[in-house]
C-alpha positions in Angstrom: 25.8 10.5 -163.4 29.2 11.0 -165.6 32.4 9.2 -165.0 33.9 12.5 -163.2 31.0 12.0 -160.7 31.2 8.5 -160.1 35.3 8.4 -160.2 35.3 11.2 -157.5 32.7 9.2 -155.2 34.7 6.0 -155.5 38.3 8.0 -154.6 36.3 9.7 -151.8 35.3 6.6 -150.2 38.5 4.7 -150.9 40.5 7.7 -149.3 38.0 7.4 -146.1 38.6 3.7 -146.0 42.1 4.2 -146.2 42.2 6.9 -143.5 40.4 5.0 -140.9 42.8 1.9 -141.6 45.5 4.4 -141.0 44.2 5.6 -137.6 43.3 2.0 -136.5 47.0 0.8 -137.1 48.9 4.2 -136.0 50.3 4.9 -139.6 50.0 9.0 -139.8 51.5 8.4 -143.4 48.6 6.1 -144.4 46.2 8.6 -142.7 47.2 11.6 -144.5 47.0 9.7 -148.0 43.6 8.9 -147.1 42.9 12.5 -146.6 44.6 13.7 -149.6 42.6 11.1 -151.6 39.2 12.3 -150.2 40.1 16.0 -151.2 41.0 14.5 -154.5 37.9 12.6 -155.0 36.1 15.6 -154.1 37.4 17.7 -156.4 36.8 15.3 -159.3 33.1 14.8 -158.4 32.9 18.8 -158.4 34.1 18.8 -162.0 31.7 16.0 -162.8 28.7 17.9 -161.2 29.7 21.1 -163.0 29.8 19.1 -166.4 26.4 17.9 -165.5 25.2 21.3 -165.2 26.4 22.7 -168.2 24.7 19.6 -169.8 21.3 20.3 -168.4 21.4 23.8 -169.2 22.5 23.1 -172.6 19.2 20.7 -173.1 17.1 23.2 -171.3 18.0 25.9 -173.9 17.6 23.6 -176.6 14.2 22.6 -175.4 13.2 26.6 -175.1 14.9 27.4 -178.3 12.8 24.6 -180.0 9.2 25.7 -178.4 9.3 29.0 -180.2 
């Protein structure tokens, strides 16, 4: 897991908590901020996922090239 995956997951979780807290107290502004934080967290996690895929593909290509 890279830093973007970890930070994205944390943002997503804090966004869910913020959204639910906003719902609980009836504060639409906090609810909306929570949803936006979740979107940002999911985007950051997706960037991290893509980085991991590239890293894994590079490692695999090195292994294949080294075995020839």
